[in-house]
C-alpha positions in Angstrom: -17.1 -6.4 -10.1 -20.7 -7.8 -8.6 -22.6 -6.1 -6.3 -23.6 -7.9 -2.3 -26.4 -6.1 -0.6 -25.3 -5.3 3.3 -27.8 -3.9 6.0 -26.3 -1.5 8.8 -28.2 -0.6 11.8 -27.2 2.9 12.9 -28.5 5.7 14.6 -30.7 7.4 12.7 -28.9 10.6 13.5 -25.4 9.1 11.9 -27.7 7.6 9.0 -28.7 11.9 8.3 -25.6 12.7 8.5 -24.6 9.9 6.2 -27.1 10.9 3.6 -26.5 14.6 4.1 -22.6 14.2 3.7 -23.0 12.0 1.0 -25.4 14.7 -1.0 -23.6 17.5 -0.4 -20.5 15.5 -2.2 -22.5 14.1 -5.1 -22.3 10.6 -3.9 -25.0 7.9 -2.5 -24.4 6.4 0.8 -23.8 3.6 -0.9 -20.7 4.8 -2.9 -19.5 6.5 0.8 -19.5 3.3 2.4 -17.7 1.6 -0.9 -15.3 4.7 -1.3 -14.3 4.6 2.5 -14.3 0.5 2.7 -11.6 1.2 -0.7 -9.8 3.4 1.9 -9.3 0.7 4.2 -7.4 -1.6 2.2 -5.1 0.9 0.6 -4.1 1.9 4.4 -1.4 0.3 5.8 -0.8 -0.7 9.4 -1.0 2.7 11.1 2.8 4.4 10.7 4.5 6.6 12.9 5.2 10.1 12.2 8.4 10.6 10.7 9.5 13.2 13.5 8.7 10.8 16.5 10.9 7.8 13.7 13.6 10.0 14.1 13.9 10.6 17.8 14.5 6.1 17.9 17.4 5.1 18.6 18.6 8.4 21.1 19.1 6.3 24.1 21.7 3.6 23.9 20.5 -0.2 24.7 23.2 -0.4 26.9 21.6 2.1 29.2 19.7 1.0 32.9 17.4 3.7 31.9 15.6 2.2 35.2 18.6 3.0 37.3 19.5 6.1 36.0 15.8 7.4 36.5 15.6 5.5 40.2 19.3 8.0 40.8 17.3 11.5 39.3 14.9 10.5 41.4 16.4 10.3 44.4 18.8 13.1 43.2 15.9 15.5 42.6 13.9 14.6 46.4 16.6 15.8 48.1 
């Protein structure tokens, strides 16, 4: 695999933080950014948490939820 040069303009605080983090983990900043880029390839679209996914479909599609909600509000505020 060939390498390419990338120049980033970041606030000096961010650069210091990257250098510090990379050094603590025995990496160069280039390796750190490279690993981050590799990670972006393996991450698919944002997935829905399984517990949230388990809740889908609990309200039947044939319900008119707007009228149910409206009725609920009318009853609540009587």
